[in-house]
NUSE-14511 format. One line per 5 residues: number of its first residue (from 0); for each residue x, y, z of N, C-alpha, C. Coordinates in nm, 3 decimals, decimal comma. Example, Ala and Ser with C-alpha at 12.3 -4.5 7.8 and 13.67 -1.06 7.14 Angstrom:
<sites>
0 = 1,319 -0,569 0,780 1,230 -0,450 0,780 1,320 -0,330 0,780 | 1,285 -0,225 0,708 1,367 -0,106 0,714 1,290 0,003 0,787
</sites>
This chain:
<sites>
0 = 0,001 4,411 -23,311 -0,177 4,441 -23,383 -0,118 4,554 -23,520 | -0,225 4,491 -23,638 -0,190 4,555 -23,752 -0,217 4,685 -23,761 | -0,202 4,781 -23,837 -0,230 4,894 -23,889 -0,299 4,928 -24,042 | -0,425 4,891 -24,098 -0,419 4,928 -24,215 -0,444 5,071 -24,237 | -0,379 5,156 -24,323 -0,382 5,246 -24,365 -0,489 5,295 -24,464
5 = -0,444 5,208 -24,607 -0,523 5,215 -24,724 -0,538 5,320 -24,793 | -0,566 5,409 -24,785 -0,633 5,537 -24,879 -0,474 5,612 -24,896 | -0,362 5,621 -24,800 -0,258 5,668 -24,844 -0,187 5,594 -24,918 | -0,195 5,469 -24,901 -0,136 5,399 -24,991 -0,187 5,377 -25,138 | -0,323 5,406 -25,168 -0,321 5,452 -25,314 -0,281 5,553 -25,359
10 = -0,333 5,677 -25,292 -0,307 5,848 -25,306 -0,148 5,837 -25,319 | -0,062 5,801 -25,286 0,081 5,804 -25,311 0,106 5,736 -25,448 | 0,020 5,632 -25,493 0,046 5,600 -25,623 0,013 5,687 -25,712 | -0,133 5,740 -25,691 -0,180 5,860 -25,748 -0,067 5,951 -25,804 | 0,009 5,993 -25,698 0,067 6,153 -25,725 0,218 6,089 -25,689
15 = 0,277 6,013 -25,724 0,437 6,002 -25,701 0,516 6,051 -25,683 | 0,503 6,206 -25,780 0,605 6,327 -25,776 0,568 6,420 -25,726 | 0,483 6,386 -25,582 0,483 6,541 -25,502 0,569 6,556 -25,424 | 0,620 6,687 -25,443 0,744 6,679 -25,381 0,740 6,717 -25,222 | 0,858 6,726 -25,111 0,842 6,719 -25,006 0,778 6,811 -24,969
20 = 0,766 6,949 -24,997 0,708 7,029 -24,929 0,571 6,998 -24,964 | 0,511 6,914 -25,045 0,374 6,899 -25,035 0,305 6,800 -24,977 | 0,408 6,775 -24,906 0,388 6,610 -24,740 0,429 6,663 -24,684 | 0,345 6,652 -24,540 0,368 6,673 -24,402 0,504 6,592 -24,390 | 0,567 6,638 -24,301 0,687 6,571 -24,302 0,679 6,500 -24,122
25 = 0,694 6,402 -24,134 0,690 6,302 -23,977 0,831 6,266 -23,962 | 0,878 6,247 -23,831 0,997 6,205 -23,794 1,005 6,029 -23,843 | 1,134 6,019 -23,870 1,096 5,907 -23,927 1,226 5,783 -23,856 | 1,225 5,872 -23,674 1,228 5,738 -23,620 1,201 5,759 -23,466 | 1,022 5,773 -23,462 0,964 5,772 -23,344 0,967 5,706 -23,206
30 = 1,031 5,576 -23,226 1,060 5,502 -23,157 1,213 5,483 -23,148 | 1,239 5,519 -23,048 1,457 5,527 -23,020 1,539 5,383 -23,047 | 1,581 5,380 -23,118 1,715 5,267 -23,161 1,726 5,214 -23,101 | 1,718 5,230 -22,960 1,759 5,159 -22,848 1,676 5,050 -22,774 | 1,542 5,111 -22,831 1,442 4,970 -22,794 1,399 4,873 -22,886
35 = 1,406 4,940 -23,022 1,410 4,836 -23,123 1,503 4,725 -23,086 | 1,502 4,611 -23,105 1,562 4,537 -23,086 1,598 4,460 -23,267 | 1,470 4,457 -23,304 1,463 4,355 -23,473 1,375 4,469 -23,537 | 1,396 4,465 -23,637 1,333 4,581 -23,728 1,228 4,484 -23,798 | 1,097 4,441 -23,716 0,992 4,382 -23,778 0,920 4,465 -23,905
40 = 0,802 4,376 -23,948 0,700 4,442 -23,984 0,600 4,571 -23,897 | 0,601 4,466 -23,794 0,560 4,507 -23,687 0,562 4,666 -23,619 | 0,711 4,625 -23,614 0,760 4,786 -23,578 0,771 4,878 -23,640 | 0,765 4,849 -23,774 0,747 4,972 -23,887 0,606 5,040 -23,876 | 0,506 4,975 -23,856 0,398 4,963 -23,834 0,354 5,080 -23,751
45 = 0,435 5,048 -23,601 0,399 5,082 -23,501 0,489 5,238 -23,461 | 0,575 5,207 -23,567 0,679 5,332 -23,539 0,604 5,483 -23,638 | 0,577 5,378 -23,761 0,513 5,538 -23,763 0,386 5,592 -23,798 | 0,301 5,500 -23,712 0,136 5,537 -23,653 0,144 5,616 -23,536 | 0,303 5,594 -23,472 0,287 5,693 -23,363 0,261 5,833 -23,382
50 = 0,283 5,849 -23,465 0,311 6,049 -23,537 0,161 6,058 -23,622 | 0,077 5,932 -23,636 -0,100 5,958 -23,720 -0,164 5,988 -23,640 | -0,146 6,130 -23,571 -0,262 6,177 -23,478 -0,398 6,180 -23,523 | -0,395 6,188 -23,645 -0,568 6,243 -23,666 -0,615 6,059 -23,721 | -0,556 5,985 -23,755 -0,589 5,845 -23,767 -0,640 5,764 -23,637
55 = -0,530 5,811 -23,544 -0,570 5,746 -23,433 -0,662 5,761 -23,336 | -0,669 5,893 -23,364 -0,862 5,978 -23,257 -0,923 5,939 -23,329 | -0,934 5,900 -23,452 -1,037 5,872 -23,535 -1,095 5,701 -23,490 | -0,962 5,652 -23,491 -1,016 5,517 -23,474 -1,031 5,518 -23,293 | -0,989 5,582 -23,225 -1,039 5,586 -23,053 -1,163 5,645 -23,035
60 = -1,229 5,716 -23,125 -1,385 5,781 -23,124 -1,459 5,678 -23,160 | -1,411 5,586 -23,186 -1,519 5,486 -23,263 -1,567 5,371 -23,148 | -1,490 5,384 -23,037 -1,512 5,273 -22,913 -1,515 5,367 -22,796 | -1,473 5,459 -22,762 -1,491 5,589 -22,676 -1,570 5,533 -22,579 | -1,730 5,518 -22,613 -1,878 5,564 -22,570 -1,880 5,407 -22,461
65 = -1,788 5,349 -22,514 -1,795 5,210 -22,407 -1,683 5,170 -22,335 | -1,568 5,273 -22,281 -1,481 5,258 -22,230 -1,534 5,254 -22,055 | -1,489 5,149 -22,002 -1,523 5,182 -21,844 -1,431 5,268 -21,755 | -1,453 5,211 -21,635 -1,346 5,273 -21,546 -1,205 5,195 -21,530 | -1,226 5,094 -21,547 -1,081 4,961 -21,541 -1,051 4,901 -21,660
70 = -0,981 4,962 -21,738 -0,960 4,856 -21,875 -0,859 4,830 -21,908 | -0,851 4,686 -21,965 -0,735 4,635 -22,008 -0,701 4,635 -22,121 | -0,578 4,642 -22,168 -0,563 4,678 -22,324 -0,481 4,569 -22,356 | -0,526 4,462 -22,424 -0,432 4,354 -22,497 -0,364 4,411 -22,623 | -0,218 4,374 -22,600 -0,103 4,411 -22,708 -0,147 4,567 -22,734
75 = -0,043 4,633 -22,613 -0,058 4,752 -22,620 0,031 4,835 -22,720 | 0,149 4,767 -22,775 0,238 4,774 -22,856 0,332 4,892 -22,805 | 0,356 5,008 -22,877 0,431 5,110 -22,811 0,369 5,230 -22,746 | 0,222 5,151 -22,733 0,146 5,250 -22,659 0,072 5,359 -22,709 | 0,052 5,340 -22,864 -0,022 5,468 -22,931 -0,151 5,477 -22,891
80 = -0,241 5,372 -22,838 -0,350 5,408 -22,792 -0,349 5,404 -22,659 | -0,224 5,385 -22,547 -0,237 5,360 -22,436 -0,269 5,482 -22,359 | -0,208 5,617 -22,398 -0,208 5,713 -22,388 -0,352 5,780 -22,388 | -0,403 5,759 -22,490 -0,549 5,791 -22,505 -0,655 5,727 -22,387 | -0,657 5,578 -22,382 -0,701 5,505 -22,290 -0,699 5,547 -22,113
85 = -0,533 5,590 -22,104 -0,544 5,643 -21,994 -0,607 5,774 -21,941 | -0,620 5,844 -22,084 -0,722 5,975 -22,015 -0,822 5,958 -21,977 | -0,915 5,845 -22,045 -1,020 5,838 -22,027 -1,072 5,665 -21,925 | -0,989 5,649 -21,865 -1,010 5,517 -21,765 -0,906 5,575 -21,648 | -1,006 5,499 -21,546 -0,965 5,560 -21,377 -0,800 5,443 -21,393
90 = -0,833 5,346 -21,420 -0,686 5,274 -21,436 -0,666 5,194 -21,595 | -0,572 5,204 -21,619 -0,507 5,114 -21,711 -0,471 5,015 -21,734 | -0,473 4,864 -21,720 -0,368 4,784 -21,751 -0,347 4,738 -21,841 | -0,183 4,754 -21,944 -0,178 4,776 -22,070 -0,076 4,624 -22,062 | -0,067 4,581 -22,180 -0,036 4,401 -22,174 0,027 4,387 -22,327
95 = 0,150 4,330 -22,306 0,188 4,320 -22,452 0,311 4,202 -22,440 | 0,327 4,123 -22,508 0,402 4,036 -22,490 0,575 4,014 -22,532 | 0,584 4,150 -22,581 0,730 4,179 -22,649 0,797 4,256 -22,546 | 0,887 4,203 -22,476 0,940 4,285 -22,406 1,023 4,427 -22,433 | 1,054 4,449 -22,523 1,101 4,581 -22,591 0,969 4,654 -22,610
100 = 0,904 4,623 -22,649 0,742 4,703 -22,664 0,678 4,729 -22,528 | 0,704 4,661 -22,427 0,674 4,699 -22,265 0,758 4,802 -22,271 | 0,907 4,780 -22,247 0,982 4,858 -22,177 0,945 5,022 -22,232 | 0,905 5,046 -22,370 0,944 5,143 -22,441 0,779 5,214 -22,366 | 0,682 5,136 -22,370 0,545 5,229 -22,337 0,543 5,219 -22,194
105 = 0,634 5,163 -22,073 0,639 5,201 -21,970 0,699 5,338 -21,960 | 0,843 5,388 -22,029 0,876 5,486 -22,020 0,780 5,620 -22,101 | 0,727 5,563 -22,191 0,624 5,633 -22,246 0,490 5,680 -22,156 | 0,484 5,590 -22,077 0,336 5,646 -21,971 0,404 5,635 -21,808 | 0,505 5,696 -21,854 0,551 5,727 -21,670 0,508 5,808 -21,601
110 = 0,429 5,904 -21,661 0,424 6,034 -21,628 0,228 6,046 -21,574 | 0,202 5,867 -21,630 0,061 5,844 -21,576 0,047 5,773 -21,463 | 0,012 5,796 -21,331 0,005 5,751 -21,240 -0,093 5,643 -21,224 | -0,205 5,644 -21,340 -0,299 5,533 -21,325 -0,313 5,428 -21,441 | -0,192 5,411 -21,457 -0,142 5,288 -21,552 -0,057 5,231 -21,509
115 = -0,069 5,078 -21,525 0,017 4,967 -21,520 0,019 4,924 -21,642 | 0,188 4,894 -21,699 0,254 4,812 -21,808 0,302 4,740 -21,777 | 0,266 4,563 -21,825 0,323 4,462 -21,792 0,337 4,340 -21,924 | 0,448 4,317 -21,913 0,506 4,167 -22,015 0,399 4,080 -21,952 | 0,269 4,068 -21,987 0,212 3,922 -21,948 0,100 3,861 -22,101
120 = 0,063 3,741 -22,069 -0,047 3,671 -22,161 -0,157 3,722 -22,113 | -0,247 3,812 -22,189 -0,387 3,827 -22,125 -0,497 3,677 -22,056 | -0,487 3,638 -22,110 -0,579 3,501 -22,101 -0,541 3,402 -21,982 | -0,386 3,459 -21,922 -0,348 3,393 -21,799 -0,386 3,521 -21,703 | -0,494 3,614 -21,713 -0,532 3,687 -21,605 -0,641 3,626 -21,529
125 = -0,729 3,573 -21,621 -0,858 3,505 -21,607 -0,887 3,494 -21,458 | -1,015 3,579 -21,418 -1,076 3,546 -21,271 -0,986 3,615 -21,190 | -0,868 3,668 -21,200 -0,774 3,704 -21,121 -0,858 3,896 -21,041 | -0,905 3,935 -21,204 -0,932 4,087 -21,125 -1,043 4,123 -21,246 | -1,160 4,177 -21,252 -1,268 4,218 -21,316 -1,237 4,366 -21,420
130 = -1,248 4,345 -21,538 -1,183 4,444 -21,613 -1,352 4,489 -21,681 | -1,356 4,694 -21,660 -1,503 4,718 -21,702 -1,502 4,706 -21,899 | -1,368 4,745 -21,907 -1,370 4,749 -22,087 -1,217 4,648 -22,130 | -1,256 4,534 -22,207 -1,117 4,494 -22,262 -1,103 4,527 -22,402 | -0,961 4,581 -22,402 -0,952 4,645 -22,516 -0,844 4,558 -22,620
135 = -0,887 4,531 -22,745 -0,801 4,443 -22,821 -0,796 4,533 -23,011 | -0,710 4,589 -23,025 -0,675 4,652 -23,151 -0,606 4,585 -23,249 | -0,663 4,519 -23,325 -0,592 4,451 -23,435 -0,510 4,382 -23,373 | -0,529 4,303 -23,277 -0,463 4,143 -23,241 -0,530 4,060 -23,244 | -0,667 4,008 -23,273 -0,709 3,904 -23,261 -0,671 3,813 -23,372
140 = -0,666 3,861 -23,465 -0,647 3,790 -23,611 -0,445 3,727 -23,581 | -0,413 3,804 -23,512 -0,278 3,711 -23,487 -0,237 3,623 -23,452 | -0,391 3,556 -23,379 -0,436 3,434 -23,253 -0,437 3,330 -23,304 | -0,396 3,237 -23,369 -0,453 3,103 -23,403 -0,612 3,057 -23,346 | -0,578 3,025 -23,234 -0,712 2,990 -23,212 -0,815 3,132 -23,147
145 = -0,856 3,150 -23,229 -0,911 3,278 -23,166 -1,054 3,325 -23,057 | -1,126 3,156 -23,096 -1,285 3,136 -23,009 -1,241 3,102 -22,882 | -1,095 3,033 -22,822 -1,044 3,015 -22,697 -0,978 3,134 -22,650 | -0,907 3,198 -22,703 -0,871 3,378 -22,649 -0,980 3,447 -22,567 | -1,073 3,467 -22,666 -1,198 3,487 -22,680 -1,287 3,439 -22,519
150 = -1,295 3,290 -22,516 -1,336 3,243 -22,408 -1,262 3,314 -22,279 | -1,132 3,311 -22,304 -1,081 3,325 -22,173 -1,060 3,474 -22,130 | -1,079 3,565 -22,222 -1,075 3,696 -22,212 -1,205 3,705 -22,150 | -1,317 3,667 -22,167 -1,445 3,663 -22,117 -1,446 3,640 -21,938 | -1,336 3,561 -21,883 -1,371 3,558 -21,750 -1,291 3,680 -21,692
155 = -1,214 3,749 -21,742 -1,175 3,892 -21,674 -1,271 4,005 -21,749 | -1,364 3,940 -21,787 -1,479 4,092 -21,779 -1,555 4,097 -21,665 | -1,618 4,250 -21,662 -1,707 4,208 -21,555 -1,835 4,164 -21,559 | -1,918 4,182 -21,501 -2,068 4,121 -21,551 -2,154 4,220 -21,661 | -2,121 4,376 -21,647 -2,168 4,462 -21,712 -2,077 4,492 -21,807
160 = -1,959 4,477 -21,852 -1,810 4,511 -21,913 -1,835 4,477 -22,053 | -1,761 4,569 -22,107 -1,740 4,528 -22,276 -1,626 4,512 -22,338 | -1,636 4,433 -22,421 -1,507 4,373 -22,501 -1,477 4,459 -22,610 | -1,422 4,527 -22,642 -1,400 4,604 -22,737 -1,276 4,525 -22,882 | -1,338 4,546 -22,980 -1,233 4,476 -23,063 -1,212 4,495 -23,183
165 = -1,140 4,552 -23,275 -1,111 4,613 -23,403 -1,028 4,534 -23,454 | -1,035 4,424 -23,572 -0,957 4,372 -23,675 -0,964 4,440 -23,828 | -0,881 4,377 -23,888 -0,886 4,360 -24,045 -1,034 4,311 -24,115 | -1,090 4,387 -24,216 -1,199 4,314 -24,246 -1,165 4,296 -24,436 | -1,266 4,154 -24,417 -1,259 4,136 -24,537 -1,135 4,043 -24,616
170 = -1,152 3,855 -24,561 -1,057 3,790 -24,649 -0,982 3,807 -24,777 | -1,090 3,870 -24,872 -1,036 3,874 -24,973 -0,952 3,969 -25,004 | -0,947 4,027 -24,939 -0,824 4,169 -24,932 -0,698 4,070 -24,839 | -0,701 3,928 -24,827 -0,515 3,919 -24,747 -0,468 3,888 -24,870 | -0,329 3,957 -24,843 -0,206 3,947 -24,949 -0,087 3,973 -24,878
175 = 0,056 3,967 -24,899 0,156 4,017 -24,856 0,154 4,064 -24,737 | 0,090 4,183 -24,743 0,105 4,292 -24,628 0,051 4,207 -24,472 | -0,053 4,143 -24,507 -0,093 4,042 -24,361 -0,036 3,938 -24,387 | 0,037 3,891 -24,494 0,124 3,772 -24,409 0,219 3,848 -24,358 | 0,293 3,906 -24,391 0,437 3,916 -24,321 0,407 4,005 -24,203
180 = 0,312 4,010 -24,150 0,278 4,116 -24,044 0,206 3,992 -23,925 | 0,164 3,869 -23,983 0,148 3,743 -23,903 0,009 3,763 -23,881 | -0,063 3,797 -23,998 -0,189 3,756 -23,953 -0,253 3,626 -24,003 | -0,350 3,579 -23,943 -0,419 3,415 -23,957 -0,507 3,458 -24,102 | -0,577 3,546 -24,052 -0,673 3,574 -24,125 -0,764 3,732 -24,147
185 = -0,821 3,729 -24,170 -0,943 3,869 -24,173 -1,050 3,819 -24,163 | -1,158 3,929 -24,126 -1,271 3,913 -24,072 -1,378 3,968 -24,170 | -1,493 3,907 -24,167 -1,648 3,964 -24,193 -1,688 3,982 -24,070 | -1,819 4,049 -24,110 -1,939 4,067 -23,972 -2,015 3,908 -23,948 | -1,985 3,845 -24,022 -2,038 3,748 -24,009 -1,930 3,644 -23,907
190 = -1,795 3,612 -23,952 -1,788 3,545 -23,910 -1,717 3,573 -23,753 | -1,684 3,710 -23,738 -1,648 3,778 -23,611 -1,737 3,774 -23,466 | -1,870 3,789 -23,574 -1,995 3,782 -23,484 -1,975 3,568 -23,422 | -1,951 3,509 -23,551 -2,001 3,358 -23,500 -1,884 3,349 -23,374 | -1,718 3,385 -23,398 -1,631 3,376 -23,283 -1,698 3,393 -23,171
195 = -1,732 3,518 -23,133 -1,799 3,609 -23,022 -1,898 3,502 -23,009 | -1,994 3,456 -23,020 -2,116 3,374 -22,988 -2,046 3,247 -22,952 | -1,960 3,210 -23,040 -1,954 3,043 -22,985 -1,855 3,069 -22,850 | -1,796 3,168 -22,837 -1,715 3,200 -22,693 -1,777 3,244 -22,601 | -1,928 3,273 -22,617 -2,010 3,286 -22,505 -2,072 3,385 -22,499
200 = -2,037 3,520 -22,574 -2,080 3,644 -22,599 -2,237 3,692 -22,636 | -2,281 3,764 -22,549 -2,402 3,791 -22,651 -2,432 3,897 -22,733 | -2,555 3,944 -22,828 -2,552 3,976 -22,956 -2,447 4,095 -22,941 | -2,405 4,088 -23,038 -2,251 4,207 -23,050 -2,310 4,365 -23,152 | -2,274 4,432 -23,114 -2,290 4,541 -23,228 -2,149 4,552 -23,332
205 = -2,201 4,501 -23,429 -1,988 4,522 -23,538 -2,082 4,625 -23,639 | -1,960 4,655 -23,705 -1,956 4,811 -23,766 -1,803 4,829 -23,863 | -1,813 4,801 -24,015 -1,720 4,832 -24,106 -1,665 5,016 -24,072 | -1,530 5,004 -24,087 -1,448 5,131 -24,079 -1,322 5,162 -24,199 | -1,310 5,265 -24,232 -1,245 5,296 -24,346 -1,312 5,239 -24,471
210 = -1,359 5,269 -24,531 -1,385 5,183 -24,666 -1,315 5,233 -24,792 | -1,240 5,385 -24,799 -1,145 5,411 -24,886 -0,999 5,380 -24,835 | -0,970 5,274 -24,768 -0,877 5,202 -24,744 -0,842 5,102 -24,835 | -0,974 4,998 -24,881 -0,971 4,916 -24,970 -0,907 4,900 -25,074 | -0,930 5,004 -25,164 -0,843 5,014 -25,278 -0,695 5,003 -25,263
215 = -0,648 5,103 -25,164 -0,507 5,100 -25,152 -0,420 4,949 -25,089 | -0,496 4,934 -24,981 -0,466 4,769 -24,937 -0,434 4,658 -25,032 | -0,541 4,663 -25,133 -0,580 4,531 -25,234 -0,440 4,593 -25,322 | -0,420 4,687 -25,363 -0,292 4,739 -25,474 -0,146 4,752 -25,397 | -0,130 4,715 -25,273 0,010 4,736 -25,211 -0,004 4,562 -25,197
220 = -0,077 4,532 -25,115 -0,075 4,418 -25,090 -0,088 4,290 -25,169 | -0,216 4,292 -25,232 -0,240 4,179 -25,342 -0,193 4,160 -25,481 | -0,151 4,268 -25,542 -0,148 4,342 -25,710 0,033 4,356 -25,662 | 0,051 4,460 -25,582 0,204 4,449 -25,610 0,305 4,382 -25,512 | 0,259 4,294 -25,409 0,301 4,231 -25,335 0,376 4,315 -25,238
225 = 0,367 4,408 -25,210 0,433 4,470 -25,103 0,429 4,459 -24,971 | 0,561 4,410 -24,892 0,544 4,388 -24,730 0,509 4,490 -24,641 | 0,554 4,597 -24,665 0,503 4,752 -24,586 0,514 4,889 -24,752 | 0,446 4,946 -24,693 0,421 5,051 -24,782 0,570 5,179 -24,758 | 0,570 5,286 -24,840 0,672 5,366 -24,815 0,620 5,491 -24,648
230 = 0,714 5,488 -24,617 0,663 5,522 -24,450 0,587 5,693 -24,489 | 0,652 5,788 -24,618 0,581 5,859 -24,642 0,452 5,860 -24,669 | 0,425 5,776 -24,682 0,224 5,751 -24,696 0,171 5,776 -24,612 | 0,207 5,730 -24,495 0,150 5,744 -24,369 0,096 5,876 -24,325 | 0,221 5,991 -24,345 0,209 6,180 -24,324 0,068 6,184 -24,404
235 = 0,085 6,150 -24,545 -0,027 6,186 -24,681 -0,167 6,171 -24,621 | -0,181 6,008 -24,594 -0,318 5,956 -24,508 -0,338 6,034 -24,416 | -0,296 6,094 -24,324 -0,311 6,123 -24,183 -0,389 6,287 -24,227 | -0,335 6,369 -24,343 -0,376 6,481 -24,383 -0,527 6,445 -24,423 | -0,551 6,351 -24,498 -0,696 6,329 -24,549 -0,770 6,256 -24,457
240 = -0,731 6,210 -24,317 -0,850 6,154 -24,256 -0,974 6,236 -24,197 | -0,920 6,379 -24,145 -1,050 6,479 -24,128 -1,178 6,416 -24,242 | -1,140 6,439 -24,358 -1,267 6,427 -24,455 -1,319 6,272 -24,473 | -1,219 6,195 -24,442 -1,254 6,033 -24,442 -1,373 6,026 -24,322 | -1,325 6,075 -24,187 -1,417 6,056 -24,086 -1,516 6,133 -24,065
245 = -1,508 6,266 -24,149 -1,688 6,330 -24,171 -1,743 6,262 -24,270 | -1,702 6,201 -24,367 -1,813 6,120 -24,476 -1,836 6,011 -24,397 | -1,752 5,959 -24,316 -1,795 5,755 -24,239 -1,888 5,868 -24,132 | -1,873 5,927 -24,064 -1,993 5,990 -23,972 -2,125 6,011 -24,043 | -2,130 6,074 -24,142 -2,250 6,107 -24,217 -2,316 5,977 -24,272
250 = -2,233 5,865 -24,309 -2,286 5,787 -24,402 -2,178 5,652 -24,346 | -2,216 5,565 -24,298 -2,201 5,446 -24,273 -2,184 5,342 -24,355 | -2,051 5,322 -24,376 -1,985 5,199 -24,515 -2,064 5,067 -24,498 | -2,096 5,019 -24,592 -2,117 4,886 -24,639 -2,043 4,765 -24,575 | -1,890 4,819 -24,645 -1,769 4,708 -24,626 -1,657 4,858 -24,543
255 = -1,578 4,807 -24,531 -1,438 4,867 -24,479 -1,300 4,770 -24,498 | -1,256 4,863 -24,432 -1,089 4,775 -24,425 -1,067 4,702 -24,295 | -1,133 4,786 -24,187 -1,145 4,724 -24,084 -1,296 4,693 -24,008 | -1,296 4,639 -23,884 -1,448 4,589 -23,851 -1,387 4,583 -23,717 | -1,536 4,677 -23,645 -1,550 4,717 -23,465 -1,651 4,572 -23,461
260 = -1,581 4,614 -23,288 -1,730 4,477 -23,287 -1,702 4,506 -23,111 | -1,857 4,470 -23,053 -1,886 4,573 -22,907 -1,957 4,424 -22,856 | -1,880 4,412 -22,750 -1,946 4,248 -22,734 -1,972 4,236 -22,576 | -2,048 4,177 -22,513 -2,111 4,173 -22,351 -2,139 4,035 -22,339 | -2,061 4,014 -22,211 -2,134 3,833 -22,132 -2,261 3,788 -22,184
265 = -2,318 3,678 -22,222 -2,404 3,633 -22,243 -2,498 3,618 -22,115
</sites>
């Protein structure tokens, strides 16, 4: 899953001489070394976001009302959202293709009896069981044939269930950070809605998220050609999230760094 922070990238550029005492300090090895077999850009993002609680809670608040009793999480990574999902579902099935991420998430959620963590392809679960909600957070953009995947996931959704999607927004922002993490594309409301419609979903609810992140993502990924930002930026961003959350709760942004969609079967 991708993890567009955005504003933190811009703020750190603006105050490069901030002292350590001015920045909230976070552990740099939230994921144990023995679990990380390869230092990838994906692991970098997951490792840093594990401690960005304000940001994670802000994201979770966007889709929590559509969660059902039986939830399937596609691409759980290291379980950053699995813990939150487990608290609001009677049963959570969390999947990932990476064995190391699955191992770590199992350890992290071993205290949750209502959670099943599997190394599996979600598209192979079709018709084996029906879920009230399927959650894909920054996953769809990694899949080349997104429409076929959406069609297959629809088979695992109950008649009244919801597909919950978060993806990176605005193709014009595509840059080095997208490329290195394996993004095939960024979406607009039009392109995501078209993919969902072609996959057989009914009218979807879509909205943009985190408009303040746009300048930072463009600056680092497109202009400076960075593949990852310094980890200290995550802590700085997490401190300003409450302000950004309050602003976007009051005024819905016309565009954003990310895009949410809530879809149901046609």
